[in-house]
N, C-alpha and C positions, 0 to 999 in steps of 0.2 A: 413436520422435523419443528420443532421451535430454536430460534440459535439467539442467546445471550448475546448483546451490542447491535453493533451499526455494520455496517460491512459496503466500502465499493463496489460497486458493480461494475466489470469490465467490457464486458456485456453492452448492457445502458448506459452505462455514463452514470448513472447515478445511485448517490444514498440507499440505498437496503436495510429495513429487518424484518422482526419477527414472521409472521408464516409463509409470505410472498418473494424467499428471496433465487434466486435465479441461483446451481449447482458452484456447487465451494470451488470449484473449478476455476469458477470464472471471477469470484469473487477478493479481494482486500481486507484480510481483516481480522479477529474482531478491534471495534472503537468502542472506547468509552461514550462519545457522543455523535452525536452527526455529525458537525460542524469539524472536527478531527477525519471522521472517514468523508468527507469529503478533499481534503490535504494529502491527502493516500498519493495518489502518480508525484504529488509535488515532494513527500519525505517521501517515494524512494528515490526522485533526482537528485534530494543529498546526500542521504546517503550514499547512490551507486556516483556521485564527482568527490567525495570522502574516502572512498575502495581507491578504487580509481587511481588517487591523493596519496596514499598510505602505500599502494600498489608501485607506485614511480619513484616510494622516497625508499622502498623499498628493496625496490631491482635497481637505483643507487642513478636514479637518471628524474629527468623533466618529465611531466605526464605531457 
């Protein structure tokens, strides 16, 4: 089964694409480029921090 795009494999800690990829439960993506896929965990961290800050503002207290 072929999938378009690039994915970050959480299991092998590498970019995967084409027909030889791990199961979807082990991947983040799809991304348009391999470089974007390589930054997947950084993007997750950035988004989690932003959401934590928003939650703190919503709850009226510091993070």
